[in-house]
C-alpha positions as CSV (number, residue, x, y, z in Angstrom):
1,M,-93.2,193.8,67.4
2,K,-92.6,190.9,65.0
3,K,-95.3,192.1,62.6
4,S,-93.8,195.6,62.5
5,Q,-90.4,194.1,61.6
6,N,-91.8,192.0,58.8
7,N,-93.7,195.0,57.5
8,T,-90.5,197.2,57.5
9,K,-88.5,194.4,55.8
10,R,-91.2,194.1,53.1
11,Q,-91.1,197.9,52.5
12,V,-87.3,197.8,52.2
13,I,-87.5,194.9,49.7
14,D,-90.2,196.7,47.7
15,L,-88.0,199.8,47.6
16,I,-85.0,197.8,46.3
17,R,-87.3,196.3,43.6
18,I,-88.3,199.8,42.5
19,V,-84.7,201.0,42.4
20,I,-83.7,197.9,40.3
21,L,-86.6,198.5,37.9
22,F,-85.6,202.1,37.5
23,Q,-82.0,201.2,36.8
24,L,-83.2,198.7,34.2
25,G,-85.2,201.4,32.6
26,I,-82.2,203.7,32.4
27,V,-80.1,200.9,30.8
28,G,-82.9,200.1,28.4
29,A,-83.4,203.7,27.4
30,T,-79.6,204.0,26.8
31,I,-79.5,200.9,24.7
32,F,-82.5,202.0,22.7
33,G,-80.9,205.4,22.2
34,C,-77.9,203.7,20.6
35,F,-80.1,202.4,17.9
36,M,-81.6,205.8,17.1
37,P,-80.6,207.2,13.7
38,G,-77.6,209.6,13.9
39,K,-76.6,208.4,17.4
40,I,-73.3,206.8,18.0
41,C,-72.5,204.7,21.1
42,D,-68.8,205.0,21.8
43,S,-66.8,202.8,24.2
44,D,-67.6,205.1,27.1
45,V,-71.3,204.6,26.7
46,K,-70.8,200.8,26.3
47,Q,-68.7,200.8,29.5
48,H,-71.4,202.7,31.4
49,I,-74.0,200.2,30.3
50,A,-71.8,197.3,31.4
51,N,-71.2,199.0,34.8
52,M,-74.9,199.6,35.3
53,M,-75.6,196.0,34.5
54,T,-73.1,194.9,37.1
55,V,-74.7,197.1,39.7
56,I,-78.2,195.7,38.8
57,T,-76.9,192.1,39.0
58,T,-75.4,192.8,42.5
59,S,-78.6,194.5,43.6
60,T,-80.7,191.6,42.4
61,F,-78.6,189.1,44.3
62,A,-78.9,191.3,47.4
63,L,-82.6,191.4,47.0
64,Y,-82.7,187.6,46.6
65,A,-80.7,187.1,49.8
66,A,-82.8,189.6,51.7
67,E,-86.0,187.7,50.8
68,K,-84.6,184.4,52.1
């Protein structure tokens, strides 16, 4: 029973890691897109990036706490 719980916990942590990496990819692509010629990042895009970084930071701390 104990081994099954550890395996399930490990799977949940791995899933959270995948989600965080996916979110970082979205933010990275958005920032990269701001530097493309002819693209303009207005305040809405900048606010969206800031919000996503807040979510990623919160998720990272949750992952850290879950691993402890």
